[in-house]
Each structure stands twice: as structure tokens, then as C-alpha cells.
matplotlib code that plots the C-alpha trace (Angstrom):
import matplotlib.pyplot as plt

x = [77.9, 77.3, 76.6, 79.9, 81.8, 80.0, 80.9, 84.6, 84.7, 83.2, 85.6, 88.6, 87.4, 87.0, 90.4, 92.2, 90.3, 91.0, 94.6, 95.2, 93.8, 95.8, 98.9, 98.5, 98.2, 101.6, 103.8, 106.1, 104.4, 105.1, 103.1, 102.4, 103.9, 107.2, 107.3, 110.5, 110.6, 112.4, 109.5, 107.1, 109.0, 108.9, 105.1, 103.1, 102.6, 98.8, 98.9, 101.2, 98.5, 96.5, 99.5, 99.9, 96.2, 96.6, 99.7, 98.1, 94.9, 96.3, 98.4, 101.3, 99.0, 96.9, 94.1, 92.5, 93.8, 91.0, 87.5, 88.3, 91.2, 92.2, 92.5, 93.6, 96.3, 97.4, 97.6, 99.9, 102.4, 102.7, 105.5, 107.3, 107.1, 108.4, 111.4, 112.1, 111.9, 114.3, 116.8, 116.5, 115.3, 116.0, 113.8, 110.4, 107.7, 105.2, 107.5, 108.4, 104.7, 103.9, 106.7, 105.7, 102.1, 103.2, 105.5, 104.1, 103.0, 105.4]
y = [86.3, 86.0, 89.7, 90.4, 88.2, 90.0, 93.4, 92.4, 91.0, 94.2, 96.3, 94.2, 94.5, 98.2, 98.7, 96.5, 98.0, 101.5, 100.8, 99.3, 102.4, 104.8, 102.8, 102.8, 106.6, 107.5, 104.5, 102.6, 100.4, 97.0, 94.2, 94.8, 91.3, 92.6, 95.7, 96.0, 97.1, 100.2, 101.2, 100.4, 102.6, 105.5, 105.5, 107.9, 106.7, 106.9, 104.5, 101.9, 100.1, 99.5, 97.9, 95.6, 94.7, 93.8, 91.7, 89.9, 89.1, 88.1, 85.3, 85.5, 85.1, 88.1, 85.8, 86.2, 83.7, 84.2, 85.7, 87.5, 89.7, 90.1, 93.9, 94.0, 91.4, 93.2, 96.5, 95.0, 93.8, 97.0, 98.4, 95.1, 95.1, 98.6, 97.7, 94.6, 96.7, 99.3, 96.6, 94.9, 97.5, 95.3, 92.4, 91.7, 93.6, 90.8, 88.2, 90.4, 90.9, 87.2, 86.2, 88.9, 87.7, 84.1, 85.0, 84.7, 87.9, 89.3]
z = [104.9, 101.1, 100.9, 102.6, 100.1, 97.2, 98.6, 99.0, 95.5, 94.1, 96.1, 94.9, 91.3, 91.6, 93.2, 90.7, 87.7, 88.9, 89.7, 86.2, 84.6, 86.8, 86.3, 82.5, 82.4, 83.9, 84.0, 81.8, 79.1, 80.6, 82.1, 85.8, 86.6, 85.3, 87.5, 89.6, 93.2, 92.1, 89.8, 92.7, 95.1, 92.5, 92.6, 94.6, 98.2, 97.8, 94.9, 96.4, 98.4, 95.2, 93.6, 96.6, 96.4, 92.8, 93.3, 96.3, 94.4, 91.0, 89.7, 87.3, 84.2, 85.3, 86.5, 89.9, 92.5, 95.0, 95.1, 98.4, 99.5, 103.1, 103.2, 106.8, 106.3, 103.1, 104.9, 107.5, 104.9, 102.9, 105.1, 104.9, 101.1, 100.9, 103.1, 101.1, 97.9, 99.3, 100.1, 96.7, 94.2, 91.1, 92.3, 91.0, 92.8, 92.2, 93.7, 96.6, 97.4, 97.1, 99.4, 101.9, 101.9, 102.6, 105.4, 108.9, 110.5, 113.2]

ax = plt.figure().add_subplot(projection="3d")
ax.plot(x, y, z, "-o")
ax.set_aspect("equal")
plt.show()
């Protein structure tokens, strides 16, 4: 069980570290917490899940909220986040993700 937690923590760190680097290379120079839904939707589809993982795992101050990330649960809400962002493109991507993660699964 402890090995599984360590593996998940390493995976989360790698995803977030890699996503931050990739985001910094071709995106506007602004904190990820200030990203709008419109900017999120403009990203490549292969990169969107990494952004959702980041928003799900981190708090507003850029500090991790949890040592583990529910990848399966996060994968299920990605389409919901995309739809919410399409309906309100000027909203905060971070806030939209956090509210989608808290909403009960349908």
C-alpha cells in the first residue's frame, strides 16, 4: 500500500513538473492559477488532462493540497470541465476545475 502511494506521488510530481515546463514554453506569462477557461480551451487536447491534474492537486498558493491524486476520478471530470469552460470562457480555469471536482459524479 505504501509503495502504491509513493508511486502515485512520484507520478503526480512528474506530471505537474512536466506540465509546468511545457506550459511555460508556449503559453502566456501568467500564474497558472490565473488561467482562464478560454486559455485552457485553446491548449492542445493532449495537454488539457495535465492541466486538470495540476488544478486538482494544487491549492491557490501553488502548494500541494494532497499527497495523492485520484487519476480515475479526475479523468471522469475532464469532459465536464471542458463543457463548463465552453459555456463560461472568461471564468477561472482553476475555480472551474475545483468546483467540478467537488460536484458529485453523475
